[in-house]
N, C-alpha and C positions, 0 to 999 in steps of 0.2 A: 482775603478780606472781602467785605461786602461793599456794594454801592451804598452811598449815604445821602440823607437829606439834612440840610443845615437849618434848623428852626431858628427864628430870630426874635428879638425883643418885641413884645406886644403883637406878635403874629396871631391872627385868628386862624387856628388850625382847623382844616376841614376834615370831614370823614375820609375822603379819598387820600389826603396827605398822611393821616395817621396809618391807614391801611397800607399805604405804599412803603412806609418806613419798616413795618413788620415784614412785608413781602420781600423787601430787599435783603433783610437778614436771613429769612427763610431760604431765599434763592441762593445765598452764599453757601449755606450748609449743603444744599443739594448739588451745587456746582462742584464743591470739594469732592463729594462722593462720586459724582459722574466723571470728573477729570481724572481721578486715579483708578477708575475702573471698578469701583466697589458696587457690586450688584449681585442679586441672587438670594435664595432662601438660606438664611443663616442657621436657623434651628427650628425644631417643631414642624408643623404641617406635614407630618409623616402619615402617608395613607395606609389604611388597612380595611379589611372587610368589616361590616357593621357588627357590633356586639350588642346583646348576646346572641341574636339570631340574624344571620346574614340575609339581606334583601337587596334591592336595587339602589342602595345608598352606600357611600364610602365615608369612613370616619377619618378626620384629620386631627392629630393630637395637638394639644395646646401646652404651653404658649407657643405661638408661631411668630417668628421675626424674619423680615426680609427687606431688601431695598430693590426698587425697580431700576431701569436703565437710566432714569434721570435723577436718581438719588432720593426718591420719595420713600419714606419709611412705611412699611406695612406691618401691622401687629394685631394679633387677636389673643385674648387671654383665656378663652373657654374652648373646649373641644367643639369641632364643627362637624355636622353631619350633612353630606352633600348628596342631593337627589340626582341620580344619573339616569332616571327614567325619562327625563325631558332635558332639553338644552336650555341655554340662557334665554332663548326666545319662546320657551314653552312648547317647542316642537318635540314629539316623542322620539326617542332614540332606538325604537324597536328595529330589528333586522327582519326583513320580509321573506327572504329565501334561505332555505336550510343549507344551501351550498355557499352562502356568503357570510361575512362578518363585518363589523363596523368598529372603528376606533373612536373613543371619546378623549378629549383633552380637558383636564381640570386645571384652571388657571387662578392665580391671585392677582388682584388689581387694586391700586391705591384709590381711596375714596375719602370723602369728608362726611362726618356725622353732624348735622345741623341741630342745635337745641337752644334752650333758654330764650323763649320769645319775649320781646320787649316792644314798647311803642315809642317811635322817634318823635322829633319835633314837628313832623308833618302828619302826626296821628296815624302813621303807617306802622304795621307790625314788622319787625325785623328779628332774625335769629342771631343772637349775640355770640353764641359759641359755635365754632367751626372746628371740631376736634378731628384729628387724624383717624381714619377708619379704613375699611377694606371691603372688597367684594370677592366672593368665590364664584367663578364663572365656568359653566360647562359648555364646551363647544363640540360639535360632532362632525366627523368626516363622512365622505360618501361610502356606501357599501362597496365591498369588493370580494373577489373569490377568497376562500379560506386560505390563509398563508400569504396573500398578496394584497390585502386591503390597505389603502393609504392611511397614514396618520395625519392628525390635524396639524397644519402649519403653525409655527411659533408666531406669537403676536408681539409687536414691538413694545407696547406699553404694559404688557402683562408678563407674569412669570409662570412657567409650566410647573405644576406640582407633580403630575403623573399622567400617564396614558391608561385608559380603561378599555378592555375588550368586551364588546357586546356580541352575542350570538343569537340565532333564531330560537324563540321559545324560552329564553333565559329568564329565570325568576330570582337568581341570586348572583351577586358579584362577590367572588372569593379572592383571597390573596393572590392566587395563581393568575387571575385576570388583570391584576394591577402591575403595570410596567413602569419602573422609575429610571429606565436607562437614559431617557432624555431630560430628566428632572433638572431644572435650572438652579442648581445648588450655588451657594455663596462662592464668589470668586473675589479674592482680595486684590490680586493683580495678575495679569497674564505673564507667563514665564518669559515670553519674548519681549516684554516691556521692562524687565529688570536687568540692568547692566552688571557685568562682572569684569574683573581684571584677570586675564589669562596669560599675561606676558611671562610670568615666572614659572608657569607650569611645565613639567617635563613630558608628561604622557598625553594629557588631553589637549587637543587642538581644535576647539569648536570653530565652526564656519564663521560665526559672528559672536561677539562678546555679550551674550545674553544668557540668563539662567536656562531658558528653554533649549538653546543650542548646546550648552554645556551638558545638560541632562541627556540630550539626544546622543552626544558624543560618549558619555559614560555608558549608556545603554548599548551602543554599538561595540564599545571595547569589551563589555561583559559578555555580549552575545558571541563575539569572536572567541573569547576565552573559554566560555562554557561549551560552545560548539566545537572547540578544538580546531578552528580554522585559522586562527592567528592568536598571538599573545599567549602561546602555551608556555608553561614552565619548562625550562630545561631540566633534564634529569639531574644535572649537577647542582641544581638549586633546590632540590627536595631533600630534606634532612632524613637520615637513616640512623637508627641506633645500632651500633655494631653488635653482632650476635654470632655465636658459634665461631667458625673459622673465618668469617667475613669481618674484616676490620674497617672497611670503608665507612665514612660518616655521612655520605650522601648517596642518592639512589644510583647515579651514574657510576661512581666509584665502586659501590657494592655489587652492581651487576657485572661490571668489568672483572672485578676480583673473583666473583662466583664463576663466571665463564672460564676465566684463565685457570682457576683451581680445578674445575671439573674436566677441562680438556687437556691438561698437561700430561705428558708421558714421561716426566722426569723419573729417573731411576731412584727408587726408595721412597718417592712421594708422588705417585701418579694420581690422576683424578679419581680413579675407582676407590682409592683409599678414603675419599671424603664421603662415599655413599655407603650408608649402613645396611646391614643385612641381619635378619633374625636367624635363630637356630633352625636347622633342618634335620629331622630325624631320619634314620635309615639303618639298614643292616647289610653288610657288616660295618659300614662306616656311617658316621653322623657328623654334621657341621655345627660348631658352636656359633653363637651370635658374635657379630663383629662387623667387618666391612667387606665390600665386594672384592677388594684386592686380596685380602687374607684368605677368603673362601676360594677364590680362583687358584691361588697358589697351592692350597691344600688339595683341591681337586686334581690339579696337574701332577702333583706328587703321587697321589694314589694311582692315577692313570699310568704314569711312567713305571711305577712299581709293578702294575698288573701286566702291562705289555712286555716289559723287559727289553733288553738290548739286542737279543738274538732274533727271534722269530716274529715278534710283534703281536702274537695272539697265541691261544692254546693250540698245541699240536693236536691234529685230528686223532692220532693214535692214543692220545691221553683222554679222549672222551668216550666213555662206555656206551654201547648200543645194544638193545635187546634183539634177539632173533625174530624174524618176521617172514612168513611164507618160506620161500626157498633160500632167503638171504640169512646166513647164520654166523657171520663174522662177529667177534666180540667187541670191536670198536668201530667208530665212524670211519676211520681210515680203511680198515679191513672190509667193511660193508660197501664203501664206495668203489674199491678196487674190484670187489666181487660183482657189483652191478655192471661196471664197465666191461668186465670180461664176459658176462652173460649176454649183454647187448651185442658185443662184437662176434659172439659165437655163431657159426654156421650150422650148428646142430639143429636137427628138426624139433628138438624139445626145448631149445633156448632161442636167443635172438628174437625174431618176430613172433615166435610162439609165446613169449612172455609179455607181449604188449597187447592189451585188450582194446576193444573198440565197440561202440554202441551200434545198433542196427541202423542201416541206411536205406530209406525207402526209395523206390523208383519204379518206372514202367517202361519197357516190359520186364526189366530185371531189377532185383533189389538184393541187399546184403544183409544177412542175419547177424545178430550180435555174436561176438566171439573174439578170437585173436586176430592180429593183423595178418599173420601167416594164412589163417583160414580164409579171410576175406580176399587176400591177394590170389589165392588158389581159385576161389570162385570167380573173380574178375577174369583170370586167364581163360577159364573154361568158357565164359560168356563171349569173350572176344573171338576165340577160336571158332565157336559156333556161328558168330555173326559174319566173320570174314570167310565165307564159303566159296567165293568166286575167284580167288587168287589175287585180288587187288588189295591195296591198303585201305580203301574205303569206297563207298558208293559214289558214282558220278553225281554232281549236283543236279544235272538235268533228270537223273533217274529218281530223285527224292521228291515226292509230291508234297504240295502245300494245301492244307485244307482252308476253306473259306472261313476267316475269323470274323467277318462282318465289319472289318476295318477298311483302310484305304488301299490295300494291296489287291490287285486283280490277277497276279501270276498264279499258275497252277503247279510250278515246281520251284526248287530252291534257286537254280541258276537264273531263271526269269525274275524271281522275286528280288534277288540281289541286284540285278540290273535296274529294276524299277526303283529300288531304294537309293542306289547311287545317283540315278538321274534326278530323283526328287531332292536329294541332298544338295546336288550341284546347282539346282535352281536358285537357292538362296545363300550359297556359300561360294567363295572363290575356289577354283580348282587347285590341285596340288602343284601343277606346273606354272602357276602364276605368282607374281611378286608378292601379292597380299594374301596368300593362302592362309586359312585359319581365321580370317575376319568375316564377320557376318554381313550379309546383305540385309534387306528388311526382314524382321522377325515376324512370321505369321503365326498367331496363336489361335487355338480352337476356342469354342464355347466352353467356359469353365463352369457353367451351371448357373443356378439362380442365386439371388442375394448379393452380398458384397464379396467379391472374389479378389484374390491377390494376383497382381500382374508382375510385380517386381519386388525383390527383397535384397537389399544391398547393405552389408555390414560395414562398408567403407574401410576406415583404418582400425576398426575393432572397438571404437568407443561406443559403449552401450547407449549412452544418451543421444548419439547422433545416428542411430540405426534408422535407415531410410526404407520405407515401404510405399508401394503404389497400389491402390485398390480401385476397382470399378464396380459400380452398381447400375441400376437402370436409369439413374439421373446424373450422378456425379463421377468424376475422376478425382481421387483423393491422393495427395502427397503428404505423408505424415512422418514426423521424427519422434522416436522414443515411445511408440505406441503400436500395438498389433490388435487386429480385430479377431475375436474368438467366436464370432457368430451371433453374439448377443450383446457384447460390451467391448470397450477398448481396454487393453491390458498394458500397463506401464512397464517398459523395459528396465529403466533405472528409477528406483523409488525416490531418490533425492533430487530429481531434475524435472523441469517443466516438460510438457508435451506441446508440440506445435506443428503447423503445416498450413496447407491451403487446399481448396477444392474448387472445381469449376464445372459448369454445365453449359448447356446451350443458351441459358438465360441469365446466369449470375456467376460472379466470381466472389469467393469468400475466403478470408484469412481466419484461422482458428487457433485457439490457445487454451491450455488447461493447466492450472497452477495450484490445485488443492493437494497434490501429492498422494491422492487416493490410489490404491493398487489397481482398481478398475473403475471405470466411469462410462456412462451411457451417452453423455452429451458434453460438449465443449463449453466451459463456463464463460468464455469471452470470444465474440465473433465480430468481424468487420465485413459486411456484405455489400457488394456493389451490384444493385439490381439492374443488369444491363437491358433487360427487356421491358422494364417498367417505364411508365411515362415520366416519373421523377427518378432520374438516374445520374445526377451530377455529384453525388457524395456517397460515402460509405454509410450504411445503416448499422448501428452497433447493437450488440446483445450482450448482457452481462454487466459486471461492475465496471463502470466507465467514469473517469474523471477528466474533465477538460479545463484548461486554464487559458485565459486570454486577457486582452486589454480593452478598456472602455473609458469614456469621459465626455465632458461637454463644457462649454464656456458661454457666458451671457453677460449682457450689460444693461444697466438702468439708464436710459437716455432722458428720463424725466429730470426736472429741476428740483425734485423732492424725493424723499425716501419712498421706495416702492417695494412690494413683494413681487418677485419675478418667478416664472415657472420655466424649468429646464427639463428636457427629456430627449431620449434617443433609444435605439434598439441595438441588439447584438444577435448575429446569426452564428450558430455553432458550426464548427468545421465539419463535424459528422452529425448525422441524424441519430439522436438518442433513441433507445428502444421505447421510451415513454417519457412523460414529463419528469425532469430531474427532481430528485428528492430534496435537494438543497442547492441554493446558489448563494455564495458568500462573496461580498465585495471587500476589497482591501485598497486603502488610499495610498497612492504614490505621492501626489502633491495636490494642493488646493489653494485657491486664492485667499487674499486677506479677508477675514471676517466670515469665511465659509463656516456653516454650522451643520453638523450631523453627517449622515451617510445617505446617498441616494436610495430611494425606495424601488424595489424590484416588483414587477407585476407582469401579467399577460405571459406567463411561462408556458411553453410547450416543447415538444421534442426538437424543434428547429431553432429555438432561441428564446429571447425574452426582451421586455422593454424595461426602462427605468426612468425615474423622474425625481425632481427635488424642487422644493419651494425655498427661496432665499430672499431675505430682506436686505436690500442694497441702498446705500446712500445715493444722492444725486450724482449722475455721471460716473458711477462706480462700475467696475468690471470684476467678475469673479469667475472661477473655474474649479473643476474637480476632475482629476485624472487618476485612474487606478487600474486594478486588475480584478478579475472574477475567477472563482473556482466553482464549476458545476459538477455535481456528483449524481450518478444514476443509481 
């Protein structure tokens, strides 16, 4: 209801009193809309690039209907063309730097159109009609780096139609430059302002009995169900149409029945009887189509018939054999016996004389190709010629050793052996000690230039855990599932990642490769700790990196009237990104009553970023925003 004025008999009504009566009625209408939260753009006022040729204006479609926050109706009946080359104060909106951009905000505001001039009793001209009207206002924000420019803050007594992006040298505003994500569309009532009754519900248990809380609970239940983390259907609750030998009418029963039928070994009805098999051709036998049980039984019968009960195979005497060289028996049995007799013979024409051998090179003696007997005869002659002093062999001290250019300095075999034993015992435990066979420090020589292999360990035989240690002029490398072939890394197991670490005198670095390529020349993900750099408190990353973290802020309006406050803070990454992240996405965890929008991110570099927000707060109100970020390199 409206406040009223009670006119009385013979009252001389003044201009102000008549105006007051109509103003009270008008105020009642607006209070009703404001009290139930009816505000926003109801229809129309939809922005698009100017037609037929785009320029620096934006077209708003008619008719447009809206209510502002205090219930004032905004309406226009004809399409509107909004000039975005200047703002509401006539200041150009151009962007001066090619590395920057600027956001504009297009707003609707209630206004009155004054008309019908008349002359009052004081001979003063007054405008009798004060029709409801509107204004289209363009506001501009400050320039900012591309991708990080701030947007225009929302205005309390205006409605945002859209945001428009301006760039340096721009001559046309296209649909791609128009952003309606913040458009203040019509809201009949907030979901958290509409009460529900949940007492008789079985599944949904909203935190508070409001439509918003109930919808949040529905979304959580559906998310658990679709993500298979909770609220999953039991297999027994999923219908199944019986088919074939499976008679169960739900998924659980059908699976149990299928497993039982396939795994049974019951006589006369085993699981293999349920597995079909197509026909198999062959000679002299062929298998008809049927099932595995039937075909196995048929194969077993044929095998038993072939093997027989006595010998289990063909007799060698029943297998014919053709004569070859000096073997002339008519069967396999006869030829095998003949071969055995010939090998055992001590005749000069049989035995070793029938076994051939290739030539064997050597110095000063060698063996010509021929029979084993001939080569044995030649070896005997060589030994008799060598052993001419009546002993079994030369004394070690009598055998000279030539200078090989290595580490041995001895001139004969005896001295060389003593030198080798002494060198061996330097780094090994001696035979008469408890720990014999164990290494002392292992001294390795210079393996040459480039990246050389120091250690190769197969471990328990798992290919993906094959460990190798390499060294080059800068790094010591410890790698799993990778080997260096001189120009590239070669993966041991094609279906597993490669990983490891390397260190030098100035840096420590963890390395990882996950493309599954057979060979690769570089590791696509690295975490480097630059120990010798002036900045060395965190790992510097290389490759595809994603970091998640928390952020937030809180602020209060201590004024006695509504004010727009500014909130801001900054985030430092846990690791130094290889370059400025390609994207930073914010996700809200919780926010204060009346919070609007998402904080704006700016000043992004490889170490972190800043963020801020403008919020309109009533007198002595406090608001906050806490959430999470995802940064992707």
